[in-house]
C-alpha positions as CSV (number, residue, x, y, z in Angstrom):
1,X,81.2,35.9,74.4
2,X,81.1,35.8,78.4
3,X,77.6,35.2,78.5
4,X,78.0,32.3,76.1
5,X,80.7,30.4,77.8
6,X,78.6,30.8,81.4
7,X,76.0,29.1,79.3
8,X,78.2,26.3,78.0
9,X,80.1,25.8,81.6
10,X,76.2,25.8,83.4
11,X,74.7,23.7,80.4
12,X,77.3,21.1,80.8
13,X,78.0,20.9,84.7
14,X,73.6,20.9,84.8
15,X,74.4,17.5,81.8
16,X,76.8,15.7,84.2
17,X,75.4,16.1,87.6
18,X,72.3,14.5,86.2
19,X,74.4,12.0,84.9
20,X,76.6,11.6,87.1
21,X,73.5,11.1,90.2
22,X,71.7,9.0,87.5
23,X,74.5,6.2,86.9
24,X,75.1,6.7,91.2
25,X,72.1,5.8,92.3
26,X,71.6,2.9,89.6
27,X,74.3,1.2,91.1
28,X,73.3,2.2,94.0
29,X,70.2,0.5,93.9
30,X,72.0,-2.9,91.6
31,X,74.1,-2.9,94.7
32,X,71.4,-2.9,97.8
33,X,68.8,-5.0,96.1
34,X,71.2,-7.5,94.0
35,X,73.8,-8.1,96.4
36,X,73.1,-6.7,99.5
37,X,75.5,-4.0,99.5
38,X,76.4,-1.1,99.1
39,X,79.1,2.5,99.1
40,X,79.2,4.1,102.2
41,X,79.5,7.4,100.3
42,X,76.7,7.0,98.1
43,X,74.1,8.6,99.2
44,X,75.5,12.1,100.4
45,X,77.5,11.9,96.9
46,X,74.0,11.7,95.5
47,X,72.5,14.7,98.1
48,X,75.4,16.8,97.7
49,X,75.4,16.1,93.4
50,X,71.1,17.1,94.0
51,X,73.0,20.5,95.8
52,X,74.5,21.8,93.1
53,X,72.3,20.9,90.3
54,X,69.4,22.5,91.6
55,X,71.9,25.9,92.8
56,X,73.7,25.7,88.9
57,X,69.6,25.4,87.8
58,X,68.6,28.9,89.2
59,X,70.6,30.5,87.1
60,X,70.0,28.5,84.3
61,X,65.8,29.2,85.4
62,X,66.8,32.4,85.0
63,X,68.6,32.6,81.1
64,X,66.0,30.3,79.9
65,X,63.2,31.5,81.6
66,X,61.4,28.7,83.3
67,X,60.2,29.5,86.7
68,X,57.4,30.8,86.9
69,X,55.8,33.8,88.0
70,X,52.5,35.0,89.0
71,X,52.2,38.5,86.3
72,X,48.8,39.1,85.8
73,X,48.4,42.4,87.4
74,X,51.8,43.3,85.7
75,X,50.4,42.2,82.5
76,X,47.8,44.8,83.0
77,X,50.1,47.5,83.1
78,X,51.0,50.3,80.7
79,X,54.9,48.9,79.1
80,X,56.3,51.5,80.8
81,X,55.0,50.0,84.3
82,X,55.7,47.3,83.7
83,X,58.9,48.3,82.7
84,X,58.7,49.4,86.3
85,X,57.9,46.5,88.0
86,X,60.1,44.3,86.4
87,X,63.2,46.4,87.9
88,X,61.6,46.1,90.7
89,X,61.7,42.5,90.4
90,X,65.0,43.0,89.5
91,X,66.2,44.7,92.3
92,X,65.0,42.4,95.1
93,X,66.0,39.6,93.3
94,X,69.8,41.2,93.6
95,X,68.9,41.8,97.0
96,X,67.9,38.8,97.5
97,X,71.2,37.1,95.5
98,X,73.7,39.1,97.5
99,X,72.1,38.1,100.7
100,X,72.4,34.4,100.2
101,X,75.6,34.6,98.2
102,X,77.0,36.9,101.2
103,X,75.9,34.0,104.0
104,X,76.7,31.6,101.9
105,X,80.4,32.4,101.8
106,X,80.1,33.3,105.8
107,X,79.1,29.5,106.2
108,X,81.5,28.2,103.4
109,X,84.3,30.1,105.1
110,X,83.1,29.5,109.0
111,X,83.1,25.3,107.6
112,X,86.7,25.8,106.4
113,X,88.5,27.9,109.2
114,X,86.5,24.8,111.1
115,X,88.1,22.1,109.1
116,X,85.4,20.0,108.9
117,X,84.8,17.0,106.6
118,X,81.7,15.8,104.8
119,X,80.4,12.7,106.7
120,X,81.1,10.2,104.8
121,X,83.5,11.5,101.6
122,X,87.0,12.7,102.5
123,X,86.2,15.6,101.2
124,X,86.5,19.2,103.2
125,X,83.1,19.9,103.4
126,X,83.0,23.4,102.3
127,X,84.5,22.6,99.2
128,X,80.6,20.7,98.7
129,X,79.7,23.8,100.3
130,X,81.4,26.5,98.0
131,X,78.4,26.1,95.0
132,X,76.2,28.3,97.5
133,X,77.6,31.5,97.3
134,X,78.8,30.9,93.2
135,X,75.8,29.6,92.7
136,X,73.9,32.7,94.0
137,X,76.3,35.0,91.8
138,X,75.7,33.0,88.9
139,X,72.4,33.6,89.7
140,X,72.8,37.6,90.3
141,X,74.9,37.7,87.1
142,X,71.5,36.1,85.2
143,X,69.3,38.3,86.5
144,X,71.4,41.4,86.2
145,X,71.4,40.0,82.4
146,X,67.5,39.9,82.6
147,X,67.7,43.7,83.8
148,X,70.4,45.7,81.0
149,X,67.4,43.4,78.5
150,X,64.6,46.1,80.3
151,X,67.0,48.7,80.9
152,X,67.0,48.9,77.1
153,X,63.9,48.3,76.3
154,X,64.8,44.3,74.6
155,X,62.6,43.1,77.5
156,X,59.1,44.8,79.2
157,X,60.2,42.7,82.4
158,X,62.3,39.0,83.9
159,X,61.6,36.2,81.9
160,X,59.0,34.0,84.1
161,X,57.7,30.5,82.7
162,X,53.6,31.0,80.8
163,X,52.7,28.3,81.6
164,X,49.1,28.7,81.3
165,X,50.0,31.2,77.6
166,X,51.0,27.7,76.2
167,X,48.6,25.6,77.4
168,X,46.1,28.1,75.5
169,X,48.5,28.1,72.1
170,X,48.6,24.7,72.5
171,X,44.5,23.7,72.7
172,X,44.1,26.7,70.1
173,X,46.7,24.2,67.7
174,X,45.0,21.1,67.9
175,X,41.0,22.8,67.9
176,X,42.1,23.8,64.6
177,X,44.0,20.5,63.6
178,X,40.4,19.4,64.4
179,X,38.4,22.2,61.9
180,X,40.9,21.3,59.1
181,X,40.1,17.5,59.4
């Protein structure tokens, strides 16, 4: 249940941020090249939206297995050893997420205490940067889900993109189709 809610929130935020960035960038280009004008806050807003997109996208990438991994050696191990290596990868990813979450929290807290505002947007900077610890917590949640799957035998390791394998399968399918013709 919680996983489905997080899924929907991630997907919705990614779509919203991408659409807003695209629309704002389009408006900025039109204003600049057609009217020799612009929005003073537009570029900064796009930069912050892109940062939010990145941090939400990290967690989403873990969920769908789109992060690239080098697992040539791991695939040659026994299934039991693959699970051990997978759990080690989960532990290291959780450590990384925890460190980034903690560091992000410290940074956001300092921005809040100092009362720093964004340069062009009349918003406290800590609000714009809160995505750093939130995004890392979301990533930790997704990595922990992968760890749970490994522990319960539903996965041998982290879900990673297998671009080479996909290309080979695509090539085989194409070649098989040519044989029929």
